[in-house]
C-alpha positions in Angstrom: 124.7 84.5 103.6 120.9 84.0 102.9 118.5 86.9 102.4 116.8 85.9 105.7 120.0 85.9 107.7 121.1 89.2 106.2 117.8 90.9 107.0 117.8 89.6 110.5 121.4 90.7 111.1 120.5 94.2 109.8 117.4 94.4 112.0 119.4 93.3 115.1 122.0 95.9 114.4 119.6 98.9 114.2 116.6 98.0 116.5 116.1 97.7 120.2 116.1 94.1 121.3 112.7 94.2 123.0 111.4 91.2 120.9 112.8 87.8 120.1 111.1 86.9 116.8 111.2 83.6 115.1 113.9 83.7 112.4 111.6 84.4 109.5 111.4 87.6 107.4 107.9 88.1 105.9 107.6 90.0 102.6 104.0 89.4 101.6 100.8 87.7 102.9 97.3 86.8 101.8 94.5 85.2 103.8 96.0 82.7 106.2 99.4 82.5 104.4 102.6 84.5 104.6 105.6 84.4 102.3 109.2 85.1 103.3 112.0 86.8 101.5 113.2 83.4 100.2 109.8 82.7 98.6 108.8 80.1 101.2 105.1 80.0 102.3 104.0 79.7 106.0 100.5 79.1 107.5 99.8 81.8 109.9 98.4 80.3 113.1 98.8 83.4 115.2 97.0 86.1 113.2 98.8 89.0 114.9 97.4 88.0 118.3 93.9 88.4 116.8 94.6 91.7 115.0 94.2 89.7 111.8 91.0 88.0 112.5 89.8 88.6 108.9 93.1 87.5 107.3 96.0 89.2 105.6 95.1 91.6 102.8 91.3 91.1 103.2 89.9 92.6 100.0 87.0 94.4 101.6 89.3 96.1 104.1 92.0 96.9 101.6 89.4 98.5 99.3 88.0 100.5 102.1 91.4 101.8 103.1 92.3 102.6 99.4 89.1 104.6 99.0 89.7 106.6 102.1 93.4 107.2 101.3 92.3 109.1 98.2 90.1 111.4 100.2 91.5 112.3 103.7 93.5 110.4 106.2 93.8 112.7 109.2 92.1 115.8 110.5 92.8 115.4 114.3 89.8 115.8 116.5 90.2 119.5 116.2 87.7 119.2 113.3 84.8 116.9 112.4 85.2 114.5 109.5 82.6 112.7 107.6 83.4 109.1 108.7 83.5 109.8 112.5 79.8 109.9 113.3 79.0 106.7 111.4 81.9 104.9 113.0 80.8 105.8 116.5 77.1 105.0 115.8 77.9 101.6 114.3 80.4 100.5 116.9 78.0 101.6 119.7 75.2 99.7 118.1 77.4 96.6 117.7 78.2 96.7 121.4 74.6 97.7 122.5 76.0 100.9 124.1 75.5 104.6 123.6 78.9 106.1 123.2 82.4 105.5 121.9 85.8 107.0 122.8 88.2 106.1 120.0 92.0 105.6 120.5 94.7 103.8 118.5 96.4 101.0 120.4 95.0 98.5 122.9 97.1 99.9 125.6 95.8 103.4 125.0 92.2 102.0 125.2 93.1 100.4 128.6 94.6 103.6 129.9 91.5 105.4 128.7 89.3 102.9 130.5 91.3 103.4 133.7 90.8 107.2 133.5 87.1 106.7 132.7 86.6 104.5 135.7 88.4 106.8 138.1 86.6 109.9 136.8 83.3 108.1 137.0 84.1 107.1 140.6 84.8 110.7 141.6 82.1 112.4 139.7 79.3 109.8 139.9 79.9 107.3 142.6 81.3 109.9 145.1 84.6 108.3 145.9 87.0 110.8 147.6 89.4 112.3 145.1 92.6 110.3 144.8 91.3 107.2 146.6 89.8 105.2 143.6 90.7 101.5 143.4 90.4 99.2 140.4 90.4 95.4 140.9 92.3 93.3 138.3 93.2 89.7 138.0 96.6 88.0 138.4 98.3 86.8 135.2 96.6 89.6 133.3 97.9 91.2 130.2 96.4 94.6 129.4 99.4 96.3 127.7 102.9 97.6 128.5 102.6 101.3 129.6 104.0 102.2 133.0 100.6 102.3 134.6 99.5 99.0 133.1 102.6 97.1 134.1 102.2 98.4 137.6 99.4 95.8 138.1 101.0 93.0 136.1 102.2 89.9 137.8 104.5 89.0 134.9 108.0 89.8 136.1 109.3 90.2 132.5 106.7 92.8 131.8 106.9 94.6 135.2 110.4 94.4 136.7 112.6 97.5 136.7 109.9 100.0 135.5 109.0 101.4 138.9 108.0 103.5 140.7 104.7 101.9 140.1 101.3 103.5 139.8 99.1 102.8 142.9 95.3 102.3 142.9 95.1 98.6 141.8 94.1 95.5 143.7 95.2 92.1 142.2 93.1 89.0 142.9 93.3 85.4 141.5 91.7 85.0 138.1 88.4 83.0 138.4 88.1 83.4 142.2 84.7 85.2 142.9 85.3 85.0 146.7 88.6 86.8 146.5 87.1 89.4 144.1 84.2 90.1 146.5 86.6 90.6 149.4 88.7 93.0 147.4 85.8 95.3 146.4 85.5 98.2 148.9 83.5 101.4 148.9 86.4 103.1 147.1 86.4 100.5 144.3 85.3 102.1 141.0 85.8 99.2 138.6 86.7 95.5 138.0 88.8 95.1 134.8 89.2 91.6 133.4 90.0 89.7 130.2 87.0 87.3 129.6 89.7 84.9 128.5 93.4 85.6 129.4 95.3 85.3 126.1 98.9 86.1 127.0 98.6 83.9 130.1 98.1 80.9 127.9 94.4 81.3 126.7 93.0 80.7 130.2 89.2 80.3 130.2 87.6 81.2 133.6 85.4 78.7 135.5 81.8 78.5 134.2 79.7 81.2 135.9 82.6 83.4 136.8 81.8 86.2 134.4 78.2 86.1 135.3 79.2 86.3 139.0 81.4 89.3 138.3 78.5 91.0 136.5 76.2 90.4 139.5 78.7 91.4 142.1 79.7 94.7 140.3 76.1 95.6 139.8 75.3 95.0 143.5 78.3 97.0 144.7 77.9 99.9 142.2 81.2 99.1 140.5 81.9 99.2 136.8 82.6 95.9 135.0 85.2 96.7 132.3 85.8 93.8 129.9 89.1 93.9 128.0 88.0 92.2 124.7 91.1 93.4 122.8 92.2 89.8 122.0 89.0 87.9 122.8 86.5 90.1 121.0 85.2 90.6 117.5 84.6 87.0 116.5 87.6 85.2 117.9 85.7 82.9 120.3 82.7 82.2 118.0 80.7 85.2 119.4 81.2 88.9 118.7 82.4 89.2 122.3 83.7 86.5 124.6 81.4 87.8 127.4 78.4 86.6 125.4 79.2 83.0 126.2 77.8 83.7 129.7 75.1 86.1 128.6 77.1 88.9 130.2 77.1 92.6 129.1 79.7 94.6 130.9 79.5 98.3 131.6 82.5 99.0 129.5 84.0 97.2 126.4 87.7 97.8 125.7 88.4 97.0 122.1 91.4 97.0 119.7 93.4 94.7 117.5 90.8 93.2 115.0 88.9 96.5 115.0 91.6 97.8 112.7 91.4 94.7 110.5 95.2 94.3 110.5 95.4 97.4 108.3 95.6 100.3 110.8 95.7 100.5 114.6 92.2 101.2 115.9 91.0 100.9 119.5 88.0 102.2 121.5 86.3 102.3 124.8 82.6 101.7 124.4 80.0 102.4 127.2 76.8 104.2 127.9 76.5 108.0 128.4 76.3 107.8 132.1 79.9 106.4 132.0 81.6 108.1 129.1 79.6 111.3 129.8 82.1 112.2 132.6 84.5 113.6 130.0 84.5 117.2 129.0 86.4 118.9 126.1 90.2 119.0 126.8 90.1 116.3 129.5 91.3 113.4 127.3 92.2 113.0 123.7 94.4 111.6 120.9 95.8 113.2 117.7 95.2 110.0 115.7 92.3 108.5 117.6 89.2 108.3 115.4 91.0 109.5 112.3 89.2 109.1 108.9 91.3 106.2 107.7 90.9 104.3 110.9 87.1 104.9 110.9 86.8 103.8 107.3 88.5 100.5 108.0 86.7 99.9 111.3 83.4 100.6 109.7 84.0 97.8 107.2 85.1 95.5 110.1 81.8 96.2 111.8 79.8 95.6 108.7 81.6 92.2 108.3 80.8 91.3 111.8 77.2 92.1 111.4 76.7 89.2 109.0 77.6 86.7 111.7 79.6 84.6 109.2 83.0 85.1 110.9 81.6 84.3 114.3 80.0 81.1 112.9 83.3 80.1 111.2 85.2 80.6 114.5 82.6 78.5 116.3 82.5 75.7 113.8 86.2 75.5 113.0 86.9 76.1 116.7 85.0 73.0 117.7 87.0 71.0 115.2 90.3 72.5 116.4 89.6 71.7 120.0 88.4 68.1 119.2 91.7 67.5 117.3 93.9 69.1 120.0 92.2 67.3 122.8 93.1 64.0 121.1 96.7 64.9 121.8 96.2 65.1 125.6 97.3 62.1 127.5 99.7 60.9 124.7 102.7 62.1 126.5 103.5 65.2 124.6 100.5 67.5 125.5 99.4 67.9 129.1 96.5 70.3 128.6 94.5 72.3 126.0 92.4 75.3 126.7 90.5 77.9 124.8 87.3 78.8 122.9 86.5 79.2 119.3 89.6 79.5 117.0 91.8 80.2 120.0 93.8 77.6 121.9 96.6 77.3 124.5 98.5 74.0 124.3 100.7 73.0 127.2 103.7 70.9 126.0 105.2 68.3 128.3 108.6 69.9 129.1 110.5 66.7 128.1 109.3 67.3 124.5 110.7 70.8 124.4 109.9 74.4 125.4 107.2 76.4 123.7 109.9 78.2 121.8 111.5 75.0 120.6 108.2 73.6 119.4 107.4 76.9 117.6 110.8 76.8 115.8 110.2 73.2 114.7 106.8 74.1 113.4 108.3 77.1 111.5 110.7 74.7 109.8 107.6 72.8 108.6 105.8 75.9 107.4 103.5 76.7 110.4 103.8 79.8 112.5 102.6 79.8 116.2 103.9 81.7 119.3 105.0 80.4 122.6 104.2 81.9 126.0 105.2 81.2 129.6 107.8 78.5 128.8 105.9 75.4 127.8 102.8 76.8 126.1 102.1 77.5 122.5 99.2 79.7 121.3 97.1 78.9 118.3 94.9 81.6 116.8 94.6 81.4 113.0 92.7 84.0 111.0 89.0 83.3 111.0 89.1 83.0 107.2 91.4 79.9 107.4 90.0 76.9 105.5 89.4 73.6 107.2 91.9 71.9 104.9 94.6 74.4 105.9 93.7 74.1 109.5 94.0 70.3 109.3 97.3 70.6 107.5 98.7 72.8 110.3 97.5 70.4 112.9 99.1 67.5 111.1 102.5 69.4 111.3 102.0 69.9 115.0 101.3 66.1 115.4 104.5 65.3 113.5 106.6 67.6 115.6 105.2 66.1 118.8 105.6 62.6 117.6 109.3 63.3 116.8 109.8 64.1 120.4 
């Protein structure tokens, strides 16, 4: 039995089967490449769902982590530590906001945003206690906690986890009219992904985000942008909302904020929003820990140069030009996305998204399927044009083989 098969069998024997990974066992990685236990190299075209925007083992991030590991890694928020103030100040400045509430995972940040919006609604807007509503979009993916799956329309994510948390109104993504009808005096927030990643990299119609911003401002409702996957350089801008010149009331951040080294997430807003919290009303043992702050500070410094956003924009234009050439040839029915992020719909007669992903893996390229016939492409922003073109050539060869 091969080392790969043995490792997979052992994992299957001792772990819950809540994932169905591709049959590869990674042992090391650098930049845009990963190496398995057999010594075979693979081009990573997924980047940990954007958690690895800066590549595997990025030297600046690893050095920042090593330096902090030698000093202090955790204090809990029971005490101050010397990296916290800088982290909050720098992230707030990057977002153009006044305050930061740090957490660990993206789902925790979304839960925190929900609590923030409700408390703001009761304390500031004057909504009767217990009556707050948050409007969300169909086909969303904001995480997997019981509250979050309560407003999911994905049956795999939602089914058999009830009773479900009330207080959410679901409207079609991209439909401003439906959104306007859903907002009532008890609505405290509209929470959206500027681009829906898990749904297949769905980009909303032009003007939609700007319309959401105008509507929420008129109705005294918070606009909360879940930029966990779309933010921090992925689309060619620091935030995907920037493509429409939109600044939401609340940014929800995660994934790339930890540089692929540690989990770091945050809710970022002005004081009139995050100021609703008082000591003891919300917290996290690990949120804002020294190691997380040290890595995230380096991520922020890297984003401030603009080079990663520019790479995502330029290579993203190239990626989409090449992918769009495949549309109409019989194998690809549609391509969507922005920057170094694309959803590619495969003609079902050519195979499922899973089958295409497995064939690409055999050729040394790693992508991920979603919703049956779609594959997602989101390489690290540090990928070279040559490697990107090589990966695309493997995709063309798989599709040509039928």
